[in-house]
N, C-alpha and C positions, 0 to 999 in steps of 0.2 A: 129469272132475277131481273128486277127493275133497276133503272139507273136514274132515279129521281133526284132533283136538286133540293137540298134541305134549306128551308127558310124557317127560322125561329123568330116569332114575333117578339117585340119588346116586352109585351105583357108576360109571355112565357119565360123570358130571361129574368124578369123581375120575380116571377114565381119561384124560379130556381134559386135566386139569391135569397129570397125570404126563407125558403125551406132550409137552405144550407146555413144561413145565419142562425136560425133557431137551433139546429143541430150543433153548430159551432159553439154555442154557449156552454155546452157540456164537453164537446170533444172536437177540437180543431182538425185533427187528422181525419176523423170520420166525415166531417163536413166537406173537406176537400175531395175525399174519395167519392162521396155521394154526388157532388157536383159533376165530377168527371164521368161517373156512371150514368147519370141522367142524360148528359150530352151524348154519351156513347150510344145509349138506347135510341135517342132521337136519330142519330146517324144510321143505325141499323134498321130503323123503320123505313128508310128510303129504299132499302133492298127488299123489305117484306111488308109493304104497305097494307096488305090484306089481312095481316095478323090481328089487327084491331077489330073491335065489334061496334056495330051501330047501337045507339042507346036512345031511341025515341022518347023514353021516359025522362031523359035528361034535357034534350033539346030537339027542336024541329030542324035545326041546321044539319047539314050533311057531314057531320063529324064522325070520326071513328075514335074509339077509346082503347087505350092499351094500359093495363094495370101492371104495376111493378111491385113485387114483394107484398102484395095485398094492401099496400099503403099509398102508393103514388099512382096518379092517373095522368096520362098524357092524352090530351085532346088534340086531334089533328085532322086535316083533310087534304085530299089530293086534288090538284087542279092542273090540267095540262101535264107538263113534265116536272111539276113541283110538289113537294110535300111541305105543308105549312103546319108547324107546331103552334097551335093557338094558345094553349094553356098547359101548365104542369101543376097539378093540384094534389092535395092529399085527400084521403077519403074522410077526413074529419071536417072538411069544408062543405059549404052548401053549394055543390057543383052546379046545380040548375041556375041559381042566381048569378053565378060568376061567368056563365057562358053568354 
């Protein structure tokens, strides 16, 4: 088990806000639960950083990608003792252009 420090970029935080606001238009409780769930998954990635997969078809950067519920994608990388969550996207977005 790793003991990495979690760093969520401002862009990733904005991504989560946008996703949950969209869900919140229909269901405020689901929106709050999803936000908590996404942050919880980010925290769990610090313990299991190798669970993500590399996707050279998405980007040349040294990112790993973790898919949640076949809909949400967390793009992150590990540097030193830190895990950086760069983006939290949906599979409906043009992921390549957003990285």
